[in-house]
N, C-alpha and C positions, 0 to 999 in steps of 0.2 A: 315525558311524552314518548321518548324513543323506546322505552321498555313496554309500551302498550302492545297487546296482542291485536290481531285483526278485528275481532269482535269489539273490543273496547274502542279501538279507532273509529270503527263504523258508528258506534253510539255517540262518540265525541263529535264526529263530523256532522251528525244530525242536529246537534245542539249548537254548533258554531259554524257560521258562514265562512269564517277565515280558515278553519280546519278543513272544512268541506272543499273550499277552493284549492287549498294546498294539496289535499288528497287527489283531487281531479288533475292537477298539473303534474303530480308525481306519476299517476297512472298514464297520462298522456306522454310523458317523457319516457316512461318504461316501454311503451308501445311504439315509440318512434325509433325506427331502425338506425337512423343517422346518429341519434343521441347514444344508443346502445353501442354502436361501433366506435363512436368517438371515445366513450368512457373505457371501452375495452382497449383501444389503442393507448390511451393515457395510462391505464394500469399496466400494460405490457411495457411501455417505455419506462415507467418507474421501476419495474422489476429488472429490466435490462440495465438501467443506471445503477441499481443497487448491486447487481452482480458484477458489473464492471468496476465499480468502486472497490468492492471487496477483492476483486482480482488484482486491481492496481496496488492495493495495500499489500497483498500477499506477494506480488512480484517485487515491490519495492523492498519489502523485508528480505526476501531471498537475495536480491541484487546487493542490498546493503551488507548482508552477512558474507556474500562471496567476496565483495570488495574488501571488507574487513579482514577476511582470511588471507587474501592476496597481500594486503598491506602488512599484516602480521608476519607472514612468511618472509616477505622481502626484508622487513626490519630485522627479523631473526637471522637471516643469512648475512646481512650487513654487519650485525653485531658479532656473529661468529667469525666473519672475515677479519674484522678489526682485532678480535682477541687472538686469532691465529697470527695476524701480522705483528702483534706485540711480542708473541713468543718467538717468532722468526727474528725480530730485531734483537731480542735477548740472545739469540744464537749467532748474532752478528752476520746474518745473511744480507746480501746486497739488496738495495731498494728495488731494482728492476725485477729481480727474481721474485720478491715478495709481491710486487704489483701484478706480475703474470699469474701467480698462484691464487691471490685473493681477489683479483679484479678491482682492487683499490688503486686510486691514482697515487703517484709518488708523493704529491702534495698531501693527500689524506694520510699517508703513512707517516710523513714528516710531522704531521700535526697530532699524532697519537700521544697521549700522555703515558709515559712509562713509569 
């Protein structure tokens, strides 16, 4: 029934009291400014929520990538510092100097596997 054109709907409403009543209620609702405004606001709200949802996902992805990059850089720097500390230990440098250069604690340096 949703794919009926206006003429077919008119013909059907002439044959059926239920369809005729439905048609009249739809026309009444379409002519009621309160109903039209309410439906418009509801549609606008739905569109707004969809945009905000998409924006939230996009921001979440961007923030997640940025956080991942920061963590990756931090881990890379720490790994490089540990590798450099191992090389310095092999050169018999003192722990305090190694700590100052690598920003590792003396305890971290002592725990490196040589």
